[in-house]
HTML snippet that shows the backbone in 3Dmol.js (N, CA, C, O; Angstrom):
<script src="https://3Dmol.org/build/3Dmol-min.js"></script>
<div id="view" style="width:600px;height:400px;position:relative"></div>
<script>
const pdb = `
ATOM      1  N   MET A   1      -5.502 -34.946   2.060  1.00  0.00           N
ATOM      2  CA  MET A   1      -5.585 -33.844   3.538  1.00  0.00           C
ATOM      3  C   MET A   1      -6.180 -34.555   3.998  1.00  0.00           C
ATOM      4  O   MET A   1      -6.841 -35.352   3.333  1.00  0.00           O
ATOM      5  N   SER A   2      -6.176 -34.536   5.855  1.00  0.00           N
ATOM      6  CA  SER A   2      -7.131 -35.498   6.177  1.00  0.00           C
ATOM      7  C   SER A   2      -8.153 -33.759   6.424  1.00  0.00           C
ATOM      8  O   SER A   2      -8.129 -32.690   5.815  1.00  0.00           O
ATOM      9  N   ILE A   3      -8.822 -34.197   7.443  1.00  0.00           N
ATOM     10  CA  ILE A   3     -10.153 -33.424   7.371  1.00  0.00           C
ATOM     11  C   ILE A   3      -9.654 -31.975   8.568  1.00  0.00           C
ATOM     12  O   ILE A   3      -9.963 -30.808   8.806  1.00  0.00           O
ATOM     13  N   LEU A   4      -8.703 -33.049   9.029  1.00  0.00           N
ATOM     14  CA  LEU A   4      -8.297 -31.705  10.616  1.00  0.00           C
ATOM     15  C   LEU A   4      -7.061 -30.862   9.976  1.00  0.00           C
ATOM     16  O   LEU A   4      -6.696 -29.776  10.426  1.00  0.00           O
ATOM     17  N   ALA A   5      -6.525 -31.456   8.967  1.00  0.00           N
ATOM     18  CA  ALA A   5      -6.126 -30.523   8.208  1.00  0.00           C
ATOM     19  C   ALA A   5      -6.147 -29.302   7.803  1.00  0.00           C
ATOM     20  O   ALA A   5      -5.544 -28.252   8.021  1.00  0.00           O
ATOM     21  N   ARG A   6      -7.746 -30.042   6.582  1.00  0.00           N
ATOM     22  CA  ARG A   6      -8.151 -29.077   6.205  1.00  0.00           C
ATOM     23  C   ARG A   6      -8.870 -27.946   7.332  1.00  0.00           C
ATOM     24  O   ARG A   6      -8.669 -26.763   7.056  1.00  0.00           O
ATOM     25  N   ILE A   7      -9.687 -28.235   8.573  1.00  0.00           N
ATOM     26  CA  ILE A   7      -9.888 -27.411   9.367  1.00  0.00           C
ATOM     27  C   ILE A   7      -8.777 -26.560  10.102  1.00  0.00           C
ATOM     28  O   ILE A   7      -9.121 -25.641  10.846  1.00  0.00           O
ATOM     29  N   GLY A   8      -7.918 -26.757   9.969  1.00  0.00           N
ATOM     30  CA  GLY A   8      -6.894 -26.126  10.654  1.00  0.00           C
ATOM     31  C   GLY A   8      -6.787 -24.907   9.897  1.00  0.00           C
ATOM     32  O   GLY A   8      -6.973 -23.807  10.416  1.00  0.00           O
ATOM     33  N   ASN A   9      -6.319 -25.167   7.972  1.00  0.00           N
ATOM     34  CA  ASN A   9      -5.787 -24.190   7.057  1.00  0.00           C
ATOM     35  C   ASN A   9      -7.111 -22.983   6.968  1.00  0.00           C
ATOM     36  O   ASN A   9      -6.875 -21.872   6.494  1.00  0.00           O
ATOM     37  N   ILE A  10      -8.920 -23.464   7.633  1.00  0.00           N
ATOM     38  CA  ILE A  10      -9.346 -22.456   7.444  1.00  0.00           C
ATOM     39  C   ILE A  10      -9.817 -22.021   8.634  1.00  0.00           C
ATOM     40  O   ILE A  10     -10.776 -21.254   8.710  1.00  0.00           O
ATOM     41  N   ALA A  11      -9.083 -22.546   9.804  1.00  0.00           N
ATOM     42  CA  ALA A  11      -8.950 -21.344  10.790  1.00  0.00           C
ATOM     43  C   ALA A  11      -7.909 -20.915  11.063  1.00  0.00           C
ATOM     44  O   ALA A  11      -7.728 -20.709  12.263  1.00  0.00           O
ATOM     45  N   ALA A  12      -6.742 -20.580  10.076  1.00  0.00           N
ATOM     46  CA  ALA A  12      -5.391 -19.983   9.938  1.00  0.00           C
ATOM     47  C   ALA A  12      -6.247 -19.119   9.022  1.00  0.00           C
ATOM     48  O   ALA A  12      -6.006 -17.957   9.347  1.00  0.00           O
ATOM     49  N   ARG A  13      -7.102 -19.139   8.065  1.00  0.00           N
ATOM     50  CA  ARG A  13      -7.358 -18.264   7.465  1.00  0.00           C
ATOM     51  C   ARG A  13      -7.995 -16.995   7.307  1.00  0.00           C
ATOM     52  O   ARG A  13      -7.913 -16.018   6.562  1.00  0.00           O
ATOM     53  N   TYR A  14      -8.889 -17.510   8.623  1.00  0.00           N
ATOM     54  CA  TYR A  14     -10.305 -16.882   9.052  1.00  0.00           C
ATOM     55  C   TYR A  14      -9.311 -15.767  10.149  1.00  0.00           C
ATOM     56  O   TYR A  14      -9.369 -14.542  10.037  1.00  0.00           O
ATOM     57  N   SER A  15      -8.611 -16.336  10.971  1.00  0.00           N
ATOM     58  CA  SER A  15      -7.368 -15.779  11.649  1.00  0.00           C
ATOM     59  C   SER A  15      -6.907 -14.931  11.058  1.00  0.00           C
ATOM     60  O   SER A  15      -6.739 -13.836  11.596  1.00  0.00           O
ATOM     61  N   LYS A  16      -6.550 -15.162   9.749  1.00  0.00           N
ATOM     62  CA  LYS A  16      -5.843 -14.192   9.193  1.00  0.00           C
ATOM     63  C   LYS A  16      -6.355 -12.551   9.028  1.00  0.00           C
ATOM     64  O   LYS A  16      -6.023 -11.458   9.487  1.00  0.00           O
ATOM     65  N   VAL A  17      -7.467 -13.146   7.990  1.00  0.00           N
ATOM     66  CA  VAL A  17      -8.716 -12.059   7.657  1.00  0.00           C
ATOM     67  C   VAL A  17      -9.501 -11.430   8.224  1.00  0.00           C
ATOM     68  O   VAL A  17     -10.285 -10.675   7.649  1.00  0.00           O
ATOM     69  N   ARG A  18      -9.438 -11.682  10.030  1.00  0.00           N
ATOM     70  CA  ARG A  18     -10.125 -11.303  10.948  1.00  0.00           C
ATOM     71  C   ARG A  18      -8.810 -10.330  11.433  1.00  0.00           C
ATOM     72  O   ARG A  18      -9.186  -9.311  12.014  1.00  0.00           O
ATOM     73  N   SER A  19      -7.686 -10.435  11.329  1.00  0.00           N
ATOM     74  CA  SER A  19      -6.445  -9.841  11.794  1.00  0.00           C
ATOM     75  C   SER A  19      -6.450  -8.608  11.117  1.00  0.00           C
ATOM     76  O   SER A  19      -6.296  -7.468  11.554  1.00  0.00           O
ATOM     77  N   ARG A  20      -6.733  -9.191   9.515  1.00  0.00           N
ATOM     78  CA  ARG A  20      -6.944  -7.502   8.743  1.00  0.00           C
ATOM     79  C   ARG A  20      -7.573  -6.884   8.922  1.00  0.00           C
ATOM     80  O   ARG A  20      -7.265  -5.695   8.834  1.00  0.00           O
ATOM     81  N   TYR A  21      -8.945  -7.289   9.314  1.00  0.00           N
ATOM     82  CA  TYR A  21      -9.678  -6.555   9.140  1.00  0.00           C
ATOM     83  C   TYR A  21      -9.995  -5.681  10.530  1.00  0.00           C
ATOM     84  O   TYR A  21     -10.545  -4.601  10.320  1.00  0.00           O
ATOM     85  N   LEU A  22      -9.737  -5.991  11.818  1.00  0.00           N
ATOM     86  CA  LEU A  22      -9.368  -5.514  12.882  1.00  0.00           C
ATOM     87  C   LEU A  22      -8.377  -4.347  12.727  1.00  0.00           C
ATOM     88  O   LEU A  22      -8.750  -3.262  13.175  1.00  0.00           O
ATOM     89  N   THR A  23      -7.013  -4.433  12.083  1.00  0.00           N
ATOM     90  CA  THR A  23      -6.344  -3.699  11.973  1.00  0.00           C
ATOM     91  C   THR A  23      -6.714  -2.439  10.744  1.00  0.00           C
ATOM     92  O   THR A  23      -6.199  -1.327  10.623  1.00  0.00           O
ATOM     93  N   GLU A  24      -7.503  -2.917  10.146  1.00  0.00           N
ATOM     94  CA  GLU A  24      -8.266  -1.946   9.413  1.00  0.00           C
ATOM     95  C   GLU A  24      -8.815  -0.895   9.582  1.00  0.00           C
ATOM     96  O   GLU A  24      -8.756   0.267   9.178  1.00  0.00           O
ATOM     97  N   ARG A  25      -9.609  -1.765  10.548  1.00  0.00           N
ATOM     98  CA  ARG A  25     -11.072  -0.763  11.716  1.00  0.00           C
ATOM     99  C   ARG A  25     -10.330   0.018  12.325  1.00  0.00           C
ATOM    100  O   ARG A  25     -10.928   1.064  12.576  1.00  0.00           O
ATOM    101  N   THR A  26      -9.000  -0.002  12.789  1.00  0.00           N
ATOM    102  CA  THR A  26      -8.235   0.753  14.102  1.00  0.00           C
ATOM    103  C   THR A  26      -7.538   1.420  13.234  1.00  0.00           C
ATOM    104  O   THR A  26      -7.135   2.287  14.008  1.00  0.00           O
ATOM    105  N   VAL A  27      -7.044   1.720  12.154  1.00  0.00           N
ATOM    106  CA  VAL A  27      -6.212   2.266  10.784  1.00  0.00           C
ATOM    107  C   VAL A  27      -7.157   3.154  10.645  1.00  0.00           C
ATOM    108  O   VAL A  27      -6.918   4.300  11.024  1.00  0.00           O
ATOM    109  N   ARG A  28      -8.297   2.870  10.137  1.00  0.00           N
ATOM    110  CA  ARG A  28      -9.218   4.082   9.294  1.00  0.00           C
ATOM    111  C   ARG A  28      -9.959   4.471  10.680  1.00  0.00           C
ATOM    112  O   ARG A  28     -10.804   5.247  10.234  1.00  0.00           O
ATOM    113  N   SER A  29     -10.167   4.428  11.986  1.00  0.00           N
ATOM    114  CA  SER A  29     -10.628   5.357  13.027  1.00  0.00           C
ATOM    115  C   SER A  29     -10.091   6.422  13.309  1.00  0.00           C
ATOM    116  O   SER A  29     -10.652   7.423  13.754  1.00  0.00           O
ATOM    117  N   LEU A  30      -8.391   6.208  12.948  1.00  0.00           N
ATOM    118  CA  LEU A  30      -7.612   7.796  13.327  1.00  0.00           C
ATOM    119  C   LEU A  30      -8.267   8.553  12.881  1.00  0.00           C
ATOM    120  O   LEU A  30      -9.386   8.194  12.515  1.00  0.00           O
ATOM    121  N   PRO A  31      -7.899   9.780  12.735  1.00  0.00           N
ATOM    122  CA  PRO A  31      -7.826  10.724  11.762  1.00  0.00           C
ATOM    123  C   PRO A  31      -6.798  10.707  11.050  1.00  0.00           C
ATOM    124  O   PRO A  31      -5.681  10.201  11.159  1.00  0.00           O
ATOM    125  N   PHE A  32      -7.719  11.809   9.718  1.00  0.00           N
ATOM    126  CA  PHE A  32      -7.394  11.400   8.611  1.00  0.00           C
ATOM    127  C   PHE A  32      -5.583  12.082   8.089  1.00  0.00           C
ATOM    128  O   PHE A  32      -4.859  11.627   7.204  1.00  0.00           O
ATOM    129  N   GLU A  33      -5.368  13.031   8.832  1.00  0.00           N
ATOM    130  CA  GLU A  33      -4.062  13.605   8.895  1.00  0.00           C
ATOM    131  C   GLU A  33      -3.066  12.665   9.057  1.00  0.00           C
ATOM    132  O   GLU A  33      -2.108  12.625   8.286  1.00  0.00           O
ATOM    133  N   ILE A  34      -3.280  11.425  10.571  1.00  0.00           N
ATOM    134  CA  ILE A  34      -2.376  10.550  11.005  1.00  0.00           C
ATOM    135  C   ILE A  34      -2.264   8.998   9.466  1.00  0.00           C
ATOM    136  O   ILE A  34      -1.457   8.165   9.053  1.00  0.00           O
ATOM    137  N   GLN A  35      -3.309   9.358   9.260  1.00  0.00           N
ATOM    138  CA  GLN A  35      -3.733   8.220   8.159  1.00  0.00           C
ATOM    139  C   GLN A  35      -2.324   8.407   6.698  1.00  0.00           C
ATOM    140  O   GLN A  35      -1.387   7.753   6.239  1.00  0.00           O
ATOM    141  N   LYS A  36      -3.080   9.863   6.459  1.00  0.00           N
ATOM    142  CA  LYS A  36      -2.402  10.055   5.438  1.00  0.00           C
ATOM    143  C   LYS A  36      -0.960   9.702   5.913  1.00  0.00           C
ATOM    144  O   LYS A  36      -0.266   8.989   5.189  1.00  0.00           O
ATOM    145  N   ASP A  37      -0.277  10.369   7.599  1.00  0.00           N
ATOM    146  CA  ASP A  37       1.374  10.551   7.433  1.00  0.00           C
ATOM    147  C   ASP A  37       1.625   9.405   7.219  1.00  0.00           C
ATOM    148  O   ASP A  37       2.361   9.184   6.257  1.00  0.00           O
ATOM    149  N   ILE A  38       1.040   8.068   8.146  1.00  0.00           N
ATOM    150  CA  ILE A  38       1.670   6.484   7.843  1.00  0.00           C
ATOM    151  C   ILE A  38       1.411   6.477   6.884  1.00  0.00           C
ATOM    152  O   ILE A  38       1.526   5.253   6.956  1.00  0.00           O
ATOM    153  N   GLY A  39       0.972   6.727   5.332  1.00  0.00           N
ATOM    154  CA  GLY A  39       0.754   6.372   4.151  1.00  0.00           C
ATOM    155  C   GLY A  39      -0.415   5.144   4.323  1.00  0.00           C
ATOM    156  O   GLY A  39      -0.239   3.935   4.173  1.00  0.00           O
ATOM    157  N   TRP A  40      -1.332   5.669   4.591  1.00  0.00           N
ATOM    158  CA  TRP A  40      -2.551   4.277   4.630  1.00  0.00           C
ATOM    159  C   TRP A  40      -3.089   3.733   3.008  1.00  0.00           C
ATOM    160  O   TRP A  40      -3.122   2.704   2.334  1.00  0.00           O
ATOM    161  N   PRO A  41      -3.547   5.487   2.909  1.00  0.00           N
ATOM    162  CA  PRO A  41      -4.817   5.341   1.381  1.00  0.00           C
ATOM    163  C   PRO A  41      -4.044   4.410   0.457  1.00  0.00           C
ATOM    164  O   PRO A  41      -4.461   3.377  -0.066  1.00  0.00           O
ATOM    165  N   ASP A  42      -2.476   5.135   0.324  1.00  0.00           N
ATOM    166  CA  ASP A  42      -2.008   5.222  -0.853  1.00  0.00           C
ATOM    167  C   ASP A  42      -1.076   3.234  -0.439  1.00  0.00           C
ATOM    168  O   ASP A  42      -0.397   2.621  -1.264  1.00  0.00           O
ATOM    169  N   VAL A  43      -1.271   2.938   0.438  1.00  0.00           N
ATOM    170  CA  VAL A  43      -1.605   1.515   0.227  1.00  0.00           C
ATOM    171  C   VAL A  43      -2.241   0.669   0.213  1.00  0.00           C
ATOM    172  O   VAL A  43      -1.933  -0.398  -0.319  1.00  0.00           O
ATOM    173  N   MET A  44      -3.774   0.997   1.044  1.00  0.00           N
ATOM    174  CA  MET A  44      -4.918   0.937  -0.300  1.00  0.00           C
ATOM    175  C   MET A  44      -5.060   0.698  -0.948  1.00  0.00           C
ATOM    176  O   MET A  44      -5.548  -0.370  -1.316  1.00  0.00           O
ATOM    177  N   THR A  45      -4.684   1.643  -1.546  1.00  0.00           N
ATOM    178  CA  THR A  45      -5.325   1.378  -2.862  1.00  0.00           C
ATOM    179  C   THR A  45      -3.914   0.860  -4.402  1.00  0.00           C
ATOM    180  O   THR A  45      -3.932   0.958  -5.629  1.00  0.00           O
ATOM    181  N   LYS A  46      -3.018   0.394  -3.490  1.00  0.00           N
ATOM    182  CA  LYS A  46      -1.980  -0.152  -3.789  1.00  0.00           C
ATOM    183  C   LYS A  46      -1.885  -1.580  -4.251  1.00  0.00           C
ATOM    184  O   LYS A  46      -1.843  -2.066  -5.381  1.00  0.00           O
ATOM    185  N   CYS A  47      -1.859  -2.219  -2.801  1.00  0.00           N
ATOM    186  CA  CYS A  47      -2.588  -3.818  -2.725  1.00  0.00           C
ATOM    187  C   CYS A  47      -3.479  -4.151  -1.998  1.00  0.00           C
ATOM    188  O   CYS A  47      -3.278  -4.307  -0.794  1.00  0.00           O
ATOM    189  N   LEU A  48      -4.319  -4.281  -2.396  1.00  0.00           N
ATOM    190  CA  LEU A  48      -5.914  -5.192  -2.272  1.00  0.00           C
ATOM    191  C   LEU A  48      -5.538  -6.520  -2.318  1.00  0.00           C
ATOM    192  O   LEU A  48      -4.475  -6.854  -2.840  1.00  0.00           O
ATOM    193  N   PRO A  49      -6.046  -7.043  -1.990  1.00  0.00           N
ATOM    194  CA  PRO A  49      -6.366  -8.715  -1.608  1.00  0.00           C
ATOM    195  C   PRO A  49      -6.431  -9.252  -2.950  1.00  0.00           C
ATOM    196  O   PRO A  49      -5.745 -10.220  -3.280  1.00  0.00           O
ATOM    197  N   HIS A  50      -7.233  -8.658  -3.743  1.00  0.00           N
ATOM    198  CA  HIS A  50      -7.185  -9.167  -5.273  1.00  0.00           C
ATOM    199  C   HIS A  50      -6.107  -8.977  -5.999  1.00  0.00           C
ATOM    200  O   HIS A  50      -5.979  -9.276  -7.186  1.00  0.00           O
ATOM    201  N   GLY A  51      -5.228  -8.422  -5.221  1.00  0.00           N
ATOM    202  CA  GLY A  51      -4.153  -7.444  -6.474  1.00  0.00           C
ATOM    203  C   GLY A  51      -4.053  -6.586  -6.924  1.00  0.00           C
ATOM    204  O   GLY A  51      -5.060  -5.880  -6.983  1.00  0.00           O
ATOM    205  N   CYS A  52      -2.817  -6.103  -7.513  1.00  0.00           N
ATOM    206  CA  CYS A  52      -2.719  -4.658  -7.149  1.00  0.00           C
ATOM    207  C   CYS A  52      -3.772  -4.034  -7.971  1.00  0.00           C
ATOM    208  O   CYS A  52      -4.414  -4.599  -8.856  1.00  0.00           O
ATOM    209  N   GLN A  53      -3.940  -2.146  -7.377  1.00  0.00           N
ATOM    210  CA  GLN A  53      -4.374  -1.637  -8.073  1.00  0.00           C
ATOM    211  C   GLN A  53      -4.129   0.209  -8.042  1.00  0.00           C
ATOM    212  O   GLN A  53      -3.253   0.779  -7.391  1.00  0.00           O
ATOM    213  N   ALA A  54      -4.915   0.717  -8.719  1.00  0.00           N
ATOM    214  CA  ALA A  54      -4.456   1.916  -9.275  1.00  0.00           C
ATOM    215  C   ALA A  54      -3.119   2.817  -8.988  1.00  0.00           C
ATOM    216  O   ALA A  54      -3.126   3.811  -8.263  1.00  0.00           O
ATOM    217  N   GLY A  55      -1.935   2.292  -9.697  1.00  0.00           N
ATOM    218  CA  GLY A  55      -0.828   2.484  -9.971  1.00  0.00           C
ATOM    219  C   GLY A  55       0.146   1.896  -9.187  1.00  0.00           C
ATOM    220  O   GLY A  55       1.243   2.446  -9.083  1.00  0.00           O
ATOM    221  N   GLY A  56      -0.181   0.504  -8.428  1.00  0.00           N
ATOM    222  CA  GLY A  56       0.521  -0.017  -8.057  1.00  0.00           C
ATOM    223  C   GLY A  56       1.035  -1.302  -8.503  1.00  0.00           C
ATOM    224  O   GLY A  56       0.440  -2.083  -9.245  1.00  0.00           O
ATOM    225  N   ARG A  57       2.024  -1.438  -8.063  1.00  0.00           N
ATOM    226  CA  ARG A  57       3.137  -2.704  -8.732  1.00  0.00           C
ATOM    227  C   ARG A  57       3.570  -4.273  -8.105  1.00  0.00           C
ATOM    228  O   ARG A  57       4.356  -4.990  -8.724  1.00  0.00           O
TER     229      ARG A  57
END
`;
const viewer = $3Dmol.createViewer("view");
viewer.addModel(pdb, "pdb");
viewer.setStyle({}, {cartoon: {color: "spectrum"}});
viewer.zoomTo();
viewer.render();
</script>
């Protein structure tokens, strides 16, 4: 793997992580009732980046 390919992979990974962070920040800024309506707390407990947790499979 060339150095440019590695830099491209790092940039793509950074972009994905940053996008997820911004999405989480936006959703968490919504009122709790709306978060509950869209199922946000359940999604967060089921599929965390390091694997599924809290009863989610």
